[in-house]
C-alpha positions in Angstrom: 24.8 -15.0 0.5 28.2 -16.0 1.4 26.9 -19.1 3.3 24.6 -20.1 0.4 27.7 -19.8 -2.0 29.9 -21.9 0.1 27.3 -24.7 0.6 25.5 -24.7 -2.8 27.1 -22.9 -5.4 31.0 -22.9 -5.1 31.4 -26.2 -6.6 29.7 -25.2 -9.7 31.9 -22.4 -10.4 30.9 -18.6 -11.3 29.3 -19.2 -14.6 25.4 -19.0 -14.8 22.9 -17.9 -12.3 23.6 -17.3 -8.7 20.4 -18.7 -7.2 19.6 -22.2 -8.2 16.6 -24.5 -7.6 16.9 -28.1 -6.3 17.4 -29.4 -9.7 20.3 -26.9 -10.4 18.3 -24.9 -12.8 18.2 -21.2 -12.4 15.5 -20.0 -10.1 12.7 -18.2 -12.0 11.7 -14.5 -11.2 8.9 -15.9 -9.4 10.9 -18.4 -7.3 13.2 -15.5 -6.3 10.2 -13.3 -5.4 8.6 -16.1 -3.4 11.9 -16.8 -1.3 12.7 -13.2 -0.7 8.9 -12.4 0.4 8.9 -15.4 2.6 12.3 -14.5 4.3 11.0 -11.0 4.7 7.9 -12.3 6.6 10.0 -14.6 8.7 12.3 -11.6 9.7 9.2 -9.1 10.0 11.0 -7.0 7.4 8.2 -5.5 5.1 8.2 -5.2 2.2 10.9 -7.6 1.3 11.1 -8.2 -2.5 13.7 -8.4 -5.2 12.8 -4.9 -6.3 13.5 -3.6 -2.8 17.0 -5.1 -2.9 17.6 -3.8 -6.3 16.5 -0.2 -5.3 18.7 -0.4 -2.1 21.6 -1.5 -4.1 21.1 1.3 -6.6 20.7 4.1 -3.8 23.7 2.8 -1.8 25.8 2.7 -5.0 24.9 6.4 -5.7 25.8 7.2 -2.1 29.1 5.5 -2.3 29.9 7.5 -5.4 29.1 5.3 -8.3 28.3 7.4 -11.4 24.9 7.1 -13.1 26.4 5.6 -16.3 28.2 2.9 -14.3 25.1 2.2 -12.3 23.1 2.1 -15.6 25.4 -0.6 -16.9 25.3 -2.5 -13.6 21.5 -2.5 -13.6 21.3 -3.4 -17.2 19.2 -0.4 -18.3 19.4 1.0 -21.8 18.6 4.4 -20.8 19.5 6.9 -17.9 15.8 7.7 -17.5 15.1 4.4 -15.7 18.2 5.0 -13.4 16.9 8.4 -12.5 13.6 7.2 -11.7 14.9 4.2 -9.8 17.2 6.0 -7.7 15.5 9.1 -6.3 18.1 10.8 -4.4 17.4 13.1 -1.3 18.4 16.7 -2.0 21.1 16.4 0.7 22.7 13.4 -1.1 22.9 15.5 -4.3 24.4 18.6 -2.5 26.9 16.4 -0.7 28.0 14.6 -3.9 28.4 18.0 -5.7 30.5 19.3 -3.0 32.6 16.3 -2.5 33.4 16.1 -6.4 33.6 19.8 -6.9 36.8 20.6 -8.7 37.0 24.1 -7.2 36.8 22.8 -3.7 39.7 20.4 -4.4 42.0 23.0 -5.9 45.1 23.6 -3.9 45.2 27.3 -4.1 47.6 29.4 -1.9 46.9 33.2 -1.5 
């Protein structure tokens, strides 16, 4: 991604679509799907689709401590239902997050 940015996008600035076609128009959803699927085939990484990247981003964001409301906004969803469905956390991730952010566990009590 960094190499693509430096070679093809940096001169155009930060406005607009990240991925551009040869005519500098934004890639269509079909174009992004085609490219990611093709790269996945070349790397023997199946399935490799834009949705997989989006799902992986969402799961990693939750594991890194991003709140559901922030993730909802980053993903552009209007409702938390999609975020919950999108990011199916393992029970261990939820328990770990609860302990990590528990107010009781972070109190400095001396007895």
